[in-house]
N, C-alpha and C positions, 0 to 999 in steps of 0.2 A: 502425557500421551492420552488420546481419546480412545476409550474402549466401547463407546456407543456411537451410532451414526449421528444421533441428534442430542444436543445438550441445551436445556432451557434454564434460564436464570431470571429471577425477578427480585430485585432488592426490596427490603422492607415488607415483604410478604412471605417471610420464610416459613411460617407455620400454617399458612392457609392455602388451600388449593385454589388455583386460578379459576375464575368462572369460565364457562364455555364461551369461546370466542364468537362474536357475531360476525356477520358478513363484513369483509374488508378489515377484519382484525381489531375492531374497536368495540369495547363494551362500556358499561357505565363506569367501570373502575379500572379498566386495563387497556393498554395499547400494545398490541403484539407485533413485533418486528422479527424478520427472518434474515439470517446471514447464511449464504451458501458459499463455502470457501474451503480451502484445504485445511483439514484438522489433523490429518495424518500424512505421512510420506515426506519426500524431500522438500516440500514447501510448507510444511506444517507450522513452522514458527511464524509464518506470515499470517495465516488464518487465525491461529490462536492468539497472536500478538494483537491483531486488530480486535478480536473478541474481548480480550482483557481490557484494552483501552476504552472500548465502547461501554462495556459493563461498568467500568469505573465512573464514566460520565452519567450513565443512566441511573446507577445506584445513588450518585450524588443528588440527582434531580428527585429521585424517589424519597430520599431522606428529607428533602425540603417540601414534601407534600405532593410530588408528582406534577403532572401537567394537567391543569384544570381538573384536579382531583383524581386523575387516572395515573396508575403506576405503569411504568414501561417494562415490558417483558421482552427478552431477546432469546430466540431459538437459533442455535448454530447447527448447521447441517453440513456434513463432510462431503466434498465433491472430489477429493483426492487430486485436485488440480488437473482434472481431465475434462475436456469440453463435453463429451457425450454424457458423462455422469452428471455434470453441472446442468446440462439441459434438462435431464430427467428430473432432477431435484427442484429446479426452478419451476418447471411445469407443474409439479406436485404442489409447490407452495402457492402458486397462483390458483390452481384448480380448487384447493382446499377452501379458499375464501377466508382463511384464518389469520391473515397477516395484512397489515397496512402497507408495508414497504419492505424492499430488500435493502439491507445496509451492509457496507463493508465487504462486498465480494472481492475476491483476490485473483488477479491474473489477466493478461491480455487474451490468451486463447480461450479461456473460459467465458470472459465477458463478451468477447467477439461472438460467441455462440449463443449466449443468453440474452444479450441486450435487445435484439430484435423481438424476442418472445415477450420480454417485459414491456417493451414499447408498445407492441400490438395490444397487449392486455391492459395498458394504462397503469402498470405497476411501477411506482416510484423506485428508482435505483440510486441510492445515495452513497457517495464516497467510495467508488471502486478503487481498490489498491492497485492502480495501474496508471501510467502516464500516456497510454495509447491515444493517438490523435482522433480516432473515429468516435470516441466517446465525447469529444468536444464539438461535434457537429451541431450547428445552431438550431437545427430542427428537432433535436432530441430534448423535448421539454420535460421528459420524465427522468432525465439523468442529471445529477448534480455532482460535480467533481470538486474535491478539495485541493488536490496536488497539482504541481507544475507538470508539464508534458515531458516525455522522454526526449523529445527534440531539444528541450531546454537543458536537460541534464547532459546530454551528449555534447551539446554546444559548449557547456561549461568545462567538460573534459578537455576538448580540443583547445579552447582558449588557454587553459592552464598548461597543457603539455607542449603546445607549439609556441604560444606567445610568451609564456613565463619560463618554461624549462628549455625552450629552444630545440625540442626534439623533432626529428623528421621521419624516423622509421617507426611507424605505428601499425600494429597488427590487431586483429579482433578475434575473440572467441564469443560465439553466440549460440543460444538455444535455437534449434532448428525448427522454429514455428513462427507464428505471427508476432509474438513478443520479441524474439530475437531479431527478426527481420525489421521490425520498427526501429530497434536500436542500431542495426546495421545501416539503415537508411539515414538516420540522424548523423551518425559518424561520417558517413560518406559525404553528405551535404556540407558538413562543417569543414571537412578536408578540401573538398572541391572548391569551396569559396576561397581557399588559399592556394589553389593550383596544385594540390597534393592528392595522393591516393594511398590506400592501405597497401602495406608491403606483403601482407598475408592474411588469410581468413581460415578459421576453423570452426566446426560446429559439433554439437552433441545432441542427443535425443532427449526430449523432455522426460523428467522423472527417472533419469538414469544418471550415473556418474562416469559414463564411458567417454572420457575426455582424452585418453592417451594418444589416439591417432591424430586428433586435432593438435595436440601439443607437439607431436613430432613434425607435423606439417608447418606449424608456426615457427618452430625452433630453427628450421632451415633458413628463414629470412633474417635471423639475428636481430629481432626487433629491439628498439630502445624502450618501447612501452607496449603493453598489451591491454586493450580495453575489453571489458567483458560484460555480456548481457545475459544474465541467467539467474538461477536459484543458488542458495548458499552451499549446498552439499557438492554439486559438481564443480562449482568455481573454487571451493576450498581444495578439492582433489586436484584440480588443474594447477593451482598455485603451489601446493605441496610437492607435486611431481616436478614442477618447473624448478623449484629450489633444489631438489635432489639432483636434477640434471644440469645444475649450474647455469640455468638461463638467467642472465642478469638483466632484468627488465623492470620497469615501473609498472605495477598492476593497478588498474583503475576499474571500478565497477559502479553499478547503478543502485539507487535506493531500494528497488524491489528486492535486492539480494537478501535483505534482513541482516543488518549490520552486526548486531550482537551475536546472532547465530553464526555468521561467517567468522567473526573474531574467535568465538568459542571453538569452532571446528578447526581453525588454523593454528591456534596456540601461538608458539614462538614464530611460526612461519608467517604470521600476519603483519609483522612490523613493516610499516611503510606503505601498506596497501591503502589506496585512496578510494573513498566512497562518496558519491554525491548524495545529498540528502534534500528532502523537500519540507522538512520541519526543523525548528531550531534544536539546539542541543538539549536533550531531555534532562540534563543535570544543571542547566543554567536557571536556578531558581530566582534570579534577578528579574526574569520575565514573568509577569503575572500568570500567563497561560501555563507556564511550566510549573510554577509554584502550586497552582490549583490542581494541575495534573498529578503532581507528586503526592499531594494530600489525598486526592480522590483514589489514586492507585493504592496507597497505603491503607486506606479505609476498606478498599475492596479485598486486598490480599496483603497482609503485613509483610509477607516474605517476598513479594514481587519486587523486582529491580527495574528501575526506569530504563526505557529503550526507545529507539526511534519509531519502531512499528507500533508499540502500544501508545506512544504519544500521538501518532497519526490517528489511531483508533479513537483516542480521547477527543481529539479535535473533531473527528467525524461525528462522534456522539454529541458533542456540544452543538455542532451545526444542525444536526437532526433535531435536537431539543429546541433550538431557536425556531425552526420551522413549525414544530408541533405547537409551540406557544402561540406563534403568530396565526396559526390556523384557527384558533379559537375552540370553543366547546363543541361546536358542530363539526366533528372531525371525520373526514372521509379522505379517500385517496385524492380526489379532485381538490378539496380545500387545502390539503397538505401540500400538494404540488404547486398550487397557486401561491401559497405562502412561501415555499422554497424559491419559486421563480421571481418573487418580488422582494427578496431580502435586501437587495442593494449592497451596502457596505456593512460588514460585521467585524467589529474590533474585539478580539479576545485578549488583548493586552500582550503584545509581542508577536502576534500573528493576525494580520488583517486580511480578510477576504472580501472581494468585491465581485458582485454579479450584476449583470445587466441584460438588456434585450439581446438575444442571440449569443450570450456569453454565460456558459454554465460551469466555468472553471473559476474557483475562488482565488487561488494563490498562484503566483508565478515565481515564487522564491525558490532558489537553488543554493545550497551551501555545500562546500567541499570539506570533507573531514579526512583525517589520517589515523590509521590504527597505530598505537604505540606499542612498545615492547611488552607492557603488562596487559595488553588487550583493551586498554581504554582508548578514547577517541579525542583527538585534538582538532578544534576548528581551524581550518586554513584560511587565513585572511587573504583578500585579493592580492595576488602577486607573490604569495609565499610558496 
């Protein structure tokens, strides 16, 4: 749990105070990056997980001598997953002139509010933890996305539920904001392509766990499956209440949920819940990117357990490092973004990202996983 609004970390410079940051967050020996994301509240596991993974990557680079002799520093600032608060914090970050870029922000409603501010200011926004389509607009040259879109995730849900499981009665629970409505749109499009429609809809208010009225409405339709677009605490509450009320349905949710946090909240009630992912299994050390992530995570925090969110944070950190290296010694926001926008194909060994003109999204991969009795995750092979 975070007890401070801001937390700053810089590996390999544990005993020395960081020098005063120059304009645009670059000094002779430091590169200062900022993360504005949920560090407390119902979405905290997402912001802290991204921070953990990015720090693992940045510390790994710092141990190897940094980037052109500069150490990477990350300051994480809590926005509580609230758009107004996020706007204020991002404005402060930009106005300070102390940071080169925003990295690892979390959430659709928050990035919807802050992206225009960052774009207008020419502030790079790297690896937002959201699959919202608006961040993929080709004109957004200051935004670089790692992950697949929510449309791709929701398409994978319906492909599985309808084409593999043969289900016809599907309901949805979604967070009543831009994030939830993006998911609703994706599910609706995937169903309409098959001549189908949702049998019920339910909503809840962001940063609450007030899901009971939505459950009662959805339960009336006796759905075979409930797809869910939201954060882990309210979705865990929904599933636990559904189990108690003997609603026998398949539950499916989105990568944003924070898989480990959801499984922990659910306990025994998590068995069989399906979650779409946008990074590989964090335990599959046969993939070079995962083996490197595990080693870097252990070096950062020996007690840390691998997870999907921190793996995405690590990939985001590695991608940021790639851009910083390519930008060269004369590092500015413009040179950094030019480097990021000309990366082309980046192969991290098990996760390849490709960028091109008008294409600021690196990966299109979506994987389905299932929570097991013990809270672990099993990768679902196509057709399973």
